[in-house]
C-alpha positions in Angstrom: -15.4 20.8 -11.8 -14.2 17.2 -11.4 -10.6 16.2 -11.5 -9.6 13.8 -14.2 -9.1 10.2 -13.0 -5.7 8.8 -13.7 -4.9 5.1 -14.4 -3.4 3.4 -11.3 -0.9 0.5 -11.3 0.7 -1.6 -8.6 4.1 -3.2 -8.4 3.8 -5.7 -5.7 0.6 -7.6 -4.9 0.9 -8.6 -1.3 -1.4 -7.6 1.5 -0.7 -3.8 1.4 -0.9 -3.6 -2.4 -4.1 -5.7 -2.6 -5.8 -3.8 0.2 -5.0 -0.4 -1.3 -6.0 -1.5 -4.8 -9.3 -2.8 -3.6 -10.2 0.3 -1.7 -9.2 2.6 -4.5 -11.2 0.5 -6.9 -14.3 0.5 -4.6 -14.1 4.3 -4.6 -14.1 4.5 -8.4 -10.5 4.9 -9.1 -9.3 2.9 -12.2 -6.8 0.3 -11.1 -5.6 -0.9 -14.5 -2.3 -2.9 -14.0 -0.4 -5.1 -11.6 2.8 -7.0 -11.5 4.3 -9.1 -8.7 7.1 -11.6 -8.1 4.5 -14.3 -8.8 1.7 -14.4 -11.3 -0.5 -16.0 -8.7 -0.4 -13.1 -6.3 -0.8 -10.6 -9.2 -3.8 -12.5 -10.4 -5.4 -12.5 -6.9 -5.1 -8.7 -6.8 -6.5 -8.4 -10.4 -9.4 -10.7 -9.5 -10.2 -8.7 -6.4 -10.3 -5.4 -8.4 -12.0 -6.8 -11.5 -10.8 -4.6 -14.3 -7.1 -4.9 -13.7 -4.6 -6.5 -16.1 -1.8 -8.8 -14.9 1.5 -7.7 -16.4 4.5 -9.9 -16.9 6.9 -7.1 -16.0 7.0 -4.1 -13.7 7.9 -2.0 -16.7 4.6 -2.9 -18.3 2.8 -1.5 -15.2 4.9 1.7 -15.5 3.9 2.0 -19.1 0.2 1.5 -18.4 -0.4 3.8 -15.5 0.0 7.5 -14.6 0.2 6.7 -10.9 2.2 3.7 -9.7 2.2 2.4 -6.2 5.3 0.3 -5.3 4.1 -2.0 -2.6 7.0 -4.5 -2.6 8.9 -5.4 0.6 10.8 -2.3 1.8 14.3 -3.8 1.0 13.2 -4.3 -2.6 11.8 -0.9 -3.4 15.0 0.9 -4.4 16.2 -1.9 -6.6 12.9 -2.3 -8.3 12.5 1.5 -9.0 16.1 1.7 -10.3 15.5 -1.0 -12.9 12.6 0.8 -14.5 12.2 3.7 -17.0 9.8 6.2 -15.5 7.9 8.7 -17.7 8.1 12.5 -17.2 5.1 13.7 -15.3 4.2 10.3 -14.0 3.7 9.8 -10.3 5.3 7.0 -8.2 4.5 6.4 -4.5 6.2 3.8 -2.3 4.5 2.4 0.7 7.4 1.9 3.1 6.9 3.2 6.6 10.7 3.2 7.2 12.2 4.9 4.1 12.1 8.4 2.7 11.4 9.3 -0.9 15.2 9.2 -1.5 14.7 5.5 -2.5 12.7 6.7 -5.5 15.7 8.8 -6.8 15.8 7.0 -10.2 12.1 7.8 -10.8 12.7 11.5 -9.9 15.7 11.6 -12.2 13.6 10.3 -15.0 11.1 13.1 -14.4 8.5 11.4 -12.3 6.9 13.0 -9.2 7.6 10.9 -6.1 5.9 10.4 -2.8 5.7 8.1 0.2 2.5 6.7 1.8 
């Protein structure tokens, strides 16, 4: 039996987010939404993936995907996550090598599953 694929979104479209999005897409995972500080960087990620929508806000990514990777600079993760409304049962993963999942506390409080990568 195959597991159901979940829609994946990215908040942050720098080198880490873009590389991860491209690899996931190449393996058949649906990368559906991206937001970033600049539309230009979000558009580069979307163009590299092909079927990804550029969102004006991080909240639009959260509302579009069941799994959200937060690939912003480490010092921005906690602030970005705290400003968003996360959905119960949704998954959010940060890509900081220096921080624990404690920086995702707001998402956890909203009912999301959290992880670090």
